[in-house]
N, C-alpha and C positions, 0 to 999 in steps of 0.2 A: 406671518409664516406661515397663520393657519385659516388666516380669509381665503378664500377660494376666488379665486382669478382662472376664469378660462374653465372649470371643470376639475376635476378629481385627476385626470389625468395630466391634463397641461403639467398644472400643480407638483404631480408624482415626478412626471418628466425634469419639473424647476430645481426641484429638492434636491432630483438624485445628479443633475449637474452639479449643485455646491456643492455634495458630498464629494465628485470626482473632485474639481477642483481645488477641495480642502486638501488634498492629500500631495498637491505639487510643492515642490520644497520651497519657490515663492511667494505662496498663497497663504494668508491668517484670515481665518473666519470669525468674525465674532459678533454674536446677536446681542443688542441691549433688552435685556427681561424688561418687561413691562412693570415690573416693581419699582423701576429705576425713576418710572415716572417721567415729569417731562421731563427734555433734554436738550444741548442746543444743535444736534440733530435734524432736530424736528423738522425746522424753518423751512428746509431748501435743502437741494444736493450740491457737495463743491466737490472740487480733484484740487490737491496741490501737486504742481508737477514741479519735481525738482531735477536737476540736469546734474552730472558728477563733475564737470567743471571748475576748478577752482575756481572760486569769486563768483559763479555763477547766481543768482539771485531766483526764489522757486518764484514763479505764477502761479495764481489761482484761478479754476476756473466753475463757475456760479451756475447752476440750473435755473431757472425761473419757468413757468409755465410757459413763457411763450419765446424766450430765447435763452442761449448761453453767452456769460458776460465772461473778460478774464482780466482780473486785479493784475496791475505786475509793479502794486509799490512793496515796498521792502516792509510796513505798516501790514498789509492788510495779508501779506503771506504769515505774518507773525501769529495774527491776530487767528487766521483759519488754523494755522498747525497747532494752537493752543486751543483751539475746541476740537479739534481732532484729538488730540490728547486726553481731554474731558470726557468725550463721549468714549474712544480705548477705555479708561481707567471704567465707565461704567459697565462697558461690555463681558459678558462671561467668557472666562478659557478658551481658549480655540479648542480643546479638547471637550467641553461642556457642550459650546454651541454645535461641535459634529453631531454629539449623543443626542441632543433636543433636535438638532435637525432629521438624522435617522428617526426618532422618535415619531417628529411627525410627520416625516414621510410615511412609515408603518401606518398611521393611521387613515392616510387618503387612503 
């Protein structure tokens, strides 16, 4: 969050956007603090897509440096859901994350 990318104005705008999004009813923002150390979310970004239809299986989109990969097996979905749960447990509470983002924004 403190790594300047694009300069102070760009970073401030991005942090303000996060703060606005954090107040939406369907958004939960959680930061994983440095003190958590290495965690499973550091290796690559992924998105678990769930469907409302009964019996529909989750699918996972994994982002690599050159492409996106879709994983459609129940095992892959379960693995990534468990990984997401571990990352969530390491993260700060929503309210603490919002306070930290606002504090960093004020430093910019």
